[in-house]
N, C-alpha and C positions, 0 to 999 in steps of 0.2 A: 186422564191426567196421571193417575197412579200408575197406569201401564207404561206411559212415557218415562215417568221417573225410574220405575223399576227396570225398564229396558236400559236406561242410561247408566243405572248403577251396575248392572250385569256387564255391560260393555267396558265400563271403567275397570271393573274387577278383572275382566279377561285380559285387558291391555296391561294392567299391573302384573298379572301373573306371567304374561309373556315376556315382560321386561325383566322380571326377576328370574325366569328360567334361563339357566346357563345355556348359551349357544355352543354346539360342538365344534364350530369354526372359531379359531383364535388367530390374532395377528400380533406379532412382537418383532423386535429388532433393535438395532443400534446403529449409531454413526460415530466416528472418532477422527480427530485431527491431532497433530502433535507438532511440537518444536524441539529441535535437538541441536546440540553443539558438542564438539569433542575438544580434547586438549592437546591434539597433535596436529602437524601440518596437513592440510587437505581435508576434504570432506569425508563423511562416512559415519556410520554408527552400527555396532553389532547388534543382531537380534531383533531388528524392526520388522522382520517377516515381509520384506519387499524384494522384488526381483533383483534390484541392484542396490544393496545396502551401502556399497562404496560411494554412491552418489547421494546419500542422505545428508542434508544440511539445512539449518534454519527451519522453515516450516514445511510440513508435508501432510498428505492425506493418507488416512488409514483405509477404512472401507466403510460402506453403507450396506447394512445387512437387514433383510426383511424375511421373517419366517411365517409361512402359512401353515397351520396344523389343523387337522380335522380328527377329532377323537369321538368316534362313534361307539355304539355299544358293544360291538364285536370286532370292529376294524377301523382303521384310520389311515391317514398319510400325513407326510411332512414334505413341504417344498421350502427349502432354505436358499434364498438367493443372495448373493454377496457381490458387490461391485467395488473396485478400486484397487490400488497397488497391493495392499496386504491380502486381498482376496485372490488377485491374479497369481500370487505366489503359491497359493494353496489349492485353489479349485481344480478339479479334474475335467470338468465339462462346462467350459465357457463361464457364465455367471452362476452356475449351479454349484453351491457348496454341498448340499444334501438334497436327495430326492428319492423317498422311499415310501412303500406301503407296508402296513402290518396287519396281522390277523391274530386275534386272541383265541387260540384253540380252547382254552379253559382259563380258570383263575390263575394258573401257575405257568402255562406254556405259551409264548408269543413267537410267531414266525415273521420275520422282517426280510423284504426283498427290495433291492435298489442300491443307491449310493448313500453311505452313511459315514460319519466321522469315525476315526479310529477309536478302538477301545483301548489302545496302548497309551501310556503316558499320563502325566498330571495336567498338562495344560491343553487348551484348545485354540482354535483359530480366533475366535471372537475375543476382543480385549474387554467386552463387557462381562465376561465370565471370569477371566483371569484376574489375579490380584496384581501381578506385574504387567507392565505394558510391553516391554520387550520379552522375547521368548528364550528359552534355554537352548543350548546346543543339542540336547537330547531331543527336544521337540523338533527342532530343524532337521535332524538326521533321520528321524523315524517317519513312518507313513502318516499322512494327514487323513486320508479317506480310503474307503474300500468299497468295491462294486460287486455285489453278490447276494447271498442269502445267509441269514444267521438264525439260530434258534436260541431264545432266552428262556430259562427255566428257574423259577423262583421256589426253591425247595422249602424255604421258611422266610420269616422276616429278616433273618441274619445270613442265610446261606443261599447263594445263586450260582448258576452255571450258565455258560454260553458257548455254542459251537457255530463256526462260521466257515463257508466255502466261498472264496472270492477270486476275482482276477488278481494277478500280480498287482500290487498297489501303485506302481509307477506307470501303469498303462492307463491312459486317459480315454475318454470317449472318442477321440479323434484317432487313436491308434487301433490297429488290428491285433487280434489275439489268435491268429492262425496256428500258432505253435502250442496253444493251450496252456499258457503260463497261469498256473493257479496257485493259491495259498490256502492252507488250513489253519484256522485260528481257534483258540479256546481261551476261556476265562473261568477262574473260580473266585467267587467273591465271598468274604466272611466278615461281617461287622465293619464294613467300610474299608476293607483291605482286599486288594485285587492281584491275583497272579495271572498274567497274560502270557500266552504262548502263540507264535506265529511261525509257520514253517512252509517252505516251498520256493517258488521263483518270485523275486521281488520286482521283476521287469527291468531291472538295471543290467546294461551290457558291460561286463567287466573285461578289461584288457591289461591284466597286470604284467604280462611278459612281452607285450608289443608283438605278439605272434598271431594276432587275430582276435575277433570278438569272442568272448566266452559267455555263453548263456548258463547260468547256474540254477540248479533246482534244489539246492540244499541250504538255503539261507535260513538260519534259526534266529528268531527273536524271543528272548525271554525278558519280561518286564514286570516289575513290581511297583504298584501305585497304592498309596494309602496315607494315612495320617492319624493323629491322636490329639484330643484336647487335653493339654497339660494342665490348664486351669480354665476358669470361666472366661478369661480374656485371651489366653495364649493358646495357639494352635501350631502343631508341627506337621507339615506335609512331607512326604518322602516319595521320590521316584528314583528307581534304579534299573539299569538295562544292560543286557549283554546281547550282542549281535555278532554272528560269524557265519562265514561260508568257507568250508574246507576247499571246494573246488576253485574258488576265486582267491583264497588266501587273504581274505579281507574281511573287516568288520569294525566294531566299535563297542566301547563299554563306558559307563559313567554313572554318576549319582548326583542328585540334586536335593537340597533340603529347603523346605519353605517354612520359615519362622514368621508368624503373623500374630501380632498383638493389637487387640482393639482396645484403645484408650477410651473412646466414647462411642456412641452409636453412629457418628459421622467421621470419625478419624482413627486410622490404624497405621502402624508401621510394620514393615516386613523386610526380612533379609533372606536372600537366595544364594547360598554358596553352591557352586557346581563345579565338579571335576569331570572332564570329558576326554577320552583317549581313542584315537583310531589305532586299529591294529592290523597286522599283516607283515609279511616279510619285508615289503618295500614301503610301508606306509605307517610306520610307528611315530605318533606325534601325540601331544596332549595339551590341554588348555585349562586354565583355572579362571573362573568368572564369578565375581561378587556383584551382587545387585541389592542395593538399598533403596526401598520404595515407600513412599508416603501415599497413602490412598485416602483422599478426602471427599466426602459426599456433599456437595453444595445443596442439592435438592433431592428428592426421592428418585429422580430420573438422571440427574447430571453428577458425574464424579470426575475429579481431577486427579491424575496420577503423576507424581513427581518422582523421578528415578535417577539415581546415580549408579553408574555401572563401570566396573573395573574389570578388564580382561587381561590375562597375562599368559604368554606362551613363548618357549625358547625354540619352538618347532615351526614357526610361521603358520600357525592354525587359527589365528584370530580372524573371525569373519570380517570381511571388507578391509583388512589390514594385513596382508600376507607378509609384509616386510617389517612390521612392528613387532616388538617383543612385549610391549604393554600399551594399552589404550584405555583412557578414561573418558566417559561421555555423560552428559546430563540430558535428560528428555523429560518434557512436561506435556502431558496428553490430556485431552478433554474427551470424555466418552459420555454420550447420551443414549439412554436405554429406554424403551417404550414397550 
């Protein structure tokens, strides 16, 4: 009888230990839906990150996102699947948002290969991570993801470096890269401030003179992303970028601020002022966008994002409204994360 009791206790202890031991495989994700309305004639809403923002009206779907990650002792992988209009506008390989494997050479150096989200910019594709629901012009203009290899080196807790060799970011898995269009990328990070550089062919065929397609190999991206805690409740995020190709005589530049104040653990207000300008001999235009956002957490997993956005441009640059000089829109989104 004692042996039976002892065996039962040992089995119970083993089961409890196995349950408490963290599994290297984890699953997370999010789903989001929204309702939007503008104050001009016709449908449309800027910055919703869908293929046809001019058609956005009333209720719409964002995306369903599921991330499988395996974090082993020396290596691991991430499979990030995203479905829906928001994902379709950003994915390079069907439903795959990210798919990469990594190897920790040592405590400081990590090698990553596959498709990974861009290291440029303040915002990301998933609305579960962003404070705002609509995205900035800088995010819409820049790369969403890269396919290639990168090296991350953590020199200290405060200082980090990254080097990357990737395909031109506009080349999807369905495209051929027989011309060998590549980009070189780099990042220096220090105490939450990041200077990013990307150079090479971006995969876009330019035709500024109507004399034939121009493949450029000199597209330069310079991007600063960072932020500061002004007080215990107030945070200021910053994103500034400069992009230019001398061969194509085209590019863009701009800056966005992210003022976010947490009034309680479940409610925060944010303001995102942004100035964005396209550059080039035949493409000079600019737009100002102001976004006021209320972020409310109803539960640990569910948040509601209420957003008022005002876009103004004298140069027909407002997304989804090329003939309007100013557009106001209200969007309410529900985002569930798990």
